[in-house]
N, C-alpha and C positions, 0 to 999 in steps of 0.2 A: 611554355607560356609565351605568348606573343608580346611584342613591345607595347601594343595598345592595352592588353590585359595587365601588364606590369604598371603602366601609367594609371590605369583605373584603380588598381589596388593601392598605389601610392596616394592617389587623390582621396581615397576613402579612409585610409589609416594614418597617413602622414601628410596632410595638406600643407602644413607649414614648411615642408621640405620640397614642395613642388615648384619647379621653375616656371616662369611666365611662358616661355616657349613651349614647355610641355603641356601647360593648360590649353594654350591655343591649338596645339596639335591634337589634343584629346577632343576638343570641341569640334574640330574639323573632321575627325574620324567618325564622329556621330552625326555628321551631315550638316553641321552649322557652317555657314559661310560668312566670311568677313565682309560685312555690309559697308562699313566706313569706319573711319577713325582719324583723329588728328593727334599729332604728337605721340604720346605714350598710350593713349586710349585706343582700344579696339572694340568695335561693336559687332556682335555676331547675331545672325538670325537664321531661321530654318523654316521651310514651308511646313505648315501644319502645327507649328508651335507659336502660340500667341505672344509669349514673352521674348524679350531680347536679352542678350548677355553683354555686359559692358565689363571689359577686363582692363586693368591698369596694373603694371608691375610695381612691386615695392623696390626699395633700394637693393642693389645687388642682383637684380634680375629675377627675384623670387615672385611667385604668384601670391595674391592675397588669399588666405585660407577660406574666407567666406565666399569668394568668387568660385572656388573649386566646389564648395558645398552647393552653390546655386546651380552649377552645371549638373552635379550629381542628382539633385532633386528633379531637374527637368528630364534627365535620362530616365529616372524611375517613373515620374508622373506620366510621361508620354510613351513609356516602354520602348525607348529608342535602342537601336542596335547599330553596331559598327557597319558602315557602308563600304 
């Protein structure tokens, strides 16, 4: 199982344990690009996807579970694959 597959599995089953850096890496692996961001916020976009993703870490560098779920929904809705 590749690193991306492991992160995807972690996001699906244990999003509360996903680190912010892992969430950003996962988004980038599916073709999202860091558009801009100030401070702790990061905004990601992707050609062909109308929605944008806004990520902000929780204390301790963890990702917010609902943000991982947003990414997963976009991956499913647009049938995205690892680039």
